[in-house]
N, C-alpha and C positions, 0 to 999 in steps of 0.2 A: 753864205760861207765864202771865205777868202783863204787861199793857200798862198802864203809867201814863201818863195823858194830861195834857197842859198846855195849857190854853186860851191862845190868843195875845193875848187882850184885844179883839180885834174883835167886833162884834156877831154873835152866833150866832142870834138870834131868827129871822131870814128863813129859816134852814135847819134849824130845830129839828125840825119835823114830819118832814122828809125824813130827818134823822139817826136819829130813832126808828124810822122804817119800815125803813131799811137795817140798823140794828142788830138788829131783830127778825128780819130775814131771815138775817142772820149767825148769829143764835142758832137758827134753825130748821135751817140748814145744818150746825150742830154745831160751829162755830168758837167762839162766845161761851158760856160756861157761866153767868157772873154779871156784872151791871154795878152798879157802886157809883159814887156821886159823892163827892168828897173833901169833908170837913166844911167846908172854906173856900171850897167852890164854885169851884176853880181848874181842874177838869177830872175825868174819869172815871177809874175803875180798872176795867179789864176782866180778868176772870179767863177764860182761854181753855182749851179742851180741847186734847188732844194736838196739838201743832203746835210748830214751831221759829220763831226770830225772823224768818227770811227769809220763811217762809210767812205768818206773822202780819202782817208789814209789808206784803206784797203785797195781802193780802185786806182789811186795814183801810184801805188807800188808796181803797177803794171807798166809804168813808163820806163823806158830803157835807162834814162838818167838816174831814176830811183833805184832800179834793180842793180845798177853797177856803182852805187854810192857816189854819184856824181852831183847829186843834189839832195838837200834836206828841206823839209817843209814845216812852217809854223801854221797852224790852222787857226782861223780867226772868225768867230761868229760876227755876223753883221746884223744889224737891226733894220728891219723894214719899216721905214717911217711912212710909206706910201698910204698906210691906213689911218694915219694920224690927221 
C-alpha cells in the first residue's frame, strides 16, 4: 500500500515537529515502511506495510497534518511481484 500525500497549501511549519514525531511512532508501530517527499515538495509518499486503504486511512488520520487538514492522501494498492 502506498499513500500519496497532497499538501493543501496552508502553513505546515507550526506542526512539522509533531508530524515527524507521529510519523516515527507509526514507523515503530509497523505501519510506515518508508517516507519520501515528492521532488516538487507538494507532499509525502508513504510506503506502508501490510494494510488496506481503510486501516491506513484510520491510522494516518492521527498525523497532525491530517488532523489539521494540511494534507490529503490518495491510497494506492501495490502488487507484490516478488512471488512471481
